[in-house]
C-alpha positions in Angstrom: 234.0 -92.8 -18.2 231.6 -93.5 -15.4 228.7 -91.2 -15.8 225.0 -91.5 -14.8 222.8 -88.6 -15.9 219.1 -88.0 -16.3 219.1 -88.9 -20.1 222.6 -90.3 -20.7 224.9 -92.7 -19.1 228.3 -94.2 -19.9 230.4 -96.9 -18.2 233.9 -97.8 -19.1 234.2 -95.8 -22.4 237.8 -95.4 -23.4 239.2 -93.4 -26.3 241.0 -95.4 -28.9 243.7 -92.8 -28.8 244.5 -89.8 -26.6 244.8 -86.5 -28.4 248.2 -84.8 -28.1 246.5 -81.6 -26.8 243.0 -80.7 -25.7 240.4 -80.9 -28.5 239.0 -77.4 -29.2 235.3 -76.9 -28.5 233.5 -74.6 -30.9 230.1 -73.2 -30.0 227.3 -72.1 -32.2 225.5 -68.9 -31.1 222.9 -66.3 -31.9 222.7 -62.8 -30.4 224.7 -61.1 -27.6 224.2 -63.4 -24.6 224.8 -66.6 -26.5 227.8 -65.1 -28.4 229.3 -63.8 -25.1 228.9 -67.2 -23.5 230.5 -68.9 -26.6 233.5 -66.5 -26.2 233.7 -67.1 -22.5 233.8 -70.9 -22.6 234.5 -71.9 -26.2 237.6 -72.2 -28.3 235.9 -71.1 -31.6 232.6 -69.8 -33.0 230.1 -71.3 -35.4 227.5 -68.9 -37.1 225.3 -68.8 -40.1 222.4 -66.9 -41.8 223.4 -63.3 -41.3 224.4 -60.4 -43.5 228.1 -59.4 -43.6 227.2 -56.1 -42.0 226.2 -58.0 -38.8 229.6 -59.7 -38.4 231.3 -56.9 -36.5 228.5 -57.0 -33.9 228.7 -60.8 -33.8 232.4 -60.8 -33.3 232.3 -58.0 -30.7 229.9 -59.9 -28.5 232.0 -63.1 -28.8 235.2 -61.3 -28.0 233.6 -59.5 -25.0 232.8 -62.9 -23.5 236.4 -64.1 -24.1 237.8 -61.0 -22.5 235.5 -61.6 -19.5 237.2 -65.0 -19.2 240.6 -63.4 -19.5 241.5 -64.5 -23.0 242.0 -62.8 -26.3 239.7 -64.4 -28.9 241.1 -62.3 -31.8 242.7 -65.4 -33.3 239.9 -67.9 -32.7 238.4 -69.7 -35.6 235.1 -68.3 -36.9 233.2 -71.0 -38.8 230.3 -69.9 -41.0 228.0 -72.2 -42.9 226.8 -70.6 -46.1 223.8 -71.6 -48.2 225.3 -71.5 -51.7 223.7 -71.9 -55.2 226.0 -71.4 -58.2 223.3 -70.7 -60.7 222.1 -68.4 -63.5 218.6 -68.7 -62.1 218.9 -66.6 -58.9 215.1 -66.2 -58.5 214.7 -70.0 -58.4 217.5 -70.2 -55.9 215.9 -67.5 -53.7 212.7 -69.6 -53.7 214.7 -72.6 -52.4 216.0 -70.5 -49.6 212.5 -69.3 -48.8 211.1 -72.8 -48.8 214.0 -74.1 -46.6 214.2 -71.3 -44.1 210.9 -69.5 -43.6 210.0 -72.0 -40.9 213.3 -71.2 -39.1 212.6 -67.5 -39.4 209.2 -68.0 -37.9 210.5 -69.6 -34.7 210.9 -67.1 -31.8 214.6 -67.5 -31.2 215.5 -67.2 -34.9 212.9 -64.5 -35.5 214.6 -62.4 -32.8 218.0 -63.2 -34.3 216.9 -62.0 -37.7 215.5 -58.8 -36.2 218.8 -58.3 -34.4 220.6 -58.7 -37.8 218.5 -55.9 -39.3 215.6 -57.7 -40.9 212.8 -56.3 -38.6 210.1 -56.0 -41.3 210.7 -59.4 -42.8 210.9 -61.1 -39.4 207.6 -59.5 -38.3 205.9 -60.4 -41.6 207.1 -64.0 -41.4 205.9 -64.4 -37.8 202.5 -63.0 -38.6 201.9 -65.2 -41.6 203.2 -68.3 -39.8 201.0 -67.6 -36.8 198.0 -67.4 -39.2 199.0 -70.8 -40.7 199.9 -69.3 -44.0 203.1 -71.0 -44.9 203.2 -69.6 -48.5 202.9 -66.0 -47.1 205.7 -66.8 -44.5 208.0 -67.8 -47.4 207.0 -64.8 -49.5 207.7 -62.4 -46.6 211.4 -63.2 -47.0 212.4 -60.4 -49.3 214.8 -60.8 -52.2 217.1 -58.2 -50.5 217.2 -60.2 -47.3 217.9 -63.5 -49.1 220.7 -61.9 -51.1 222.3 -60.8 -47.9 222.1 -64.2 -46.0 222.7 -66.6 -48.8 225.4 -66.8 -51.6 223.6 -67.0 -54.9 224.6 -66.4 -58.5 227.4 -67.1 -60.9 230.6 -68.8 -59.6 232.4 -65.5 -59.8 229.7 -63.7 -57.8 229.6 -66.4 -55.2 233.4 -66.2 -54.8 233.1 -62.4 -54.4 230.4 -62.7 -51.7 232.4 -65.3 -49.8 235.5 -63.1 -50.0 233.5 -60.3 -48.4 232.6 -62.5 -45.4 236.2 -63.7 -45.1 237.5 -60.1 -45.2 235.1 -59.2 -42.4 236.3 -62.0 -40.1 235.0 -65.4 -41.1 238.0 -67.7 -41.0 236.4 -71.0 -42.2 233.6 -70.8 -44.8 231.6 -74.0 -45.0 229.6 -74.4 -48.2 226.1 -75.9 -48.0 225.0 -76.4 -51.6 221.4 -75.4 -52.3 220.0 -77.4 -55.2 216.9 -79.4 -56.2 218.9 -82.2 -57.7 
């Protein structure tokens, strides 16, 4: 390479080996415009933190972008990271999700994303509490029902069932992100 940018530069970098074919580029995206762009210029999609009921809408936007670029994305890989806790103490696992993700949900881009996914009331309540500086109320505003739809929590059998629902809906590669305190 020989590149000089505003924040990065490279001179003389060479790969140790040359891939036999182009390396696929997967893009992570939220909501229609980002998903359409990912479909238009990417080779696969990375998503997370949504209910299975939002997946048809997610995939439709991604595939619209691919169609605009003249390609069929129906066989593209759809990677989804899942927050998973195999546990008999689901309430404690929900609280870990609240503590870990209320701050994300409070940020404008994620707040709009969660509204788009059907969690209008929770997103509004988290944003209000966060703006008031009440982090505990922000976390509490994430309802059990919401958490149960965006995270995989419960017995091993229940976790397998939930993952299978996402795979049946179109996720091709589930990535497990364990949620635990130890």
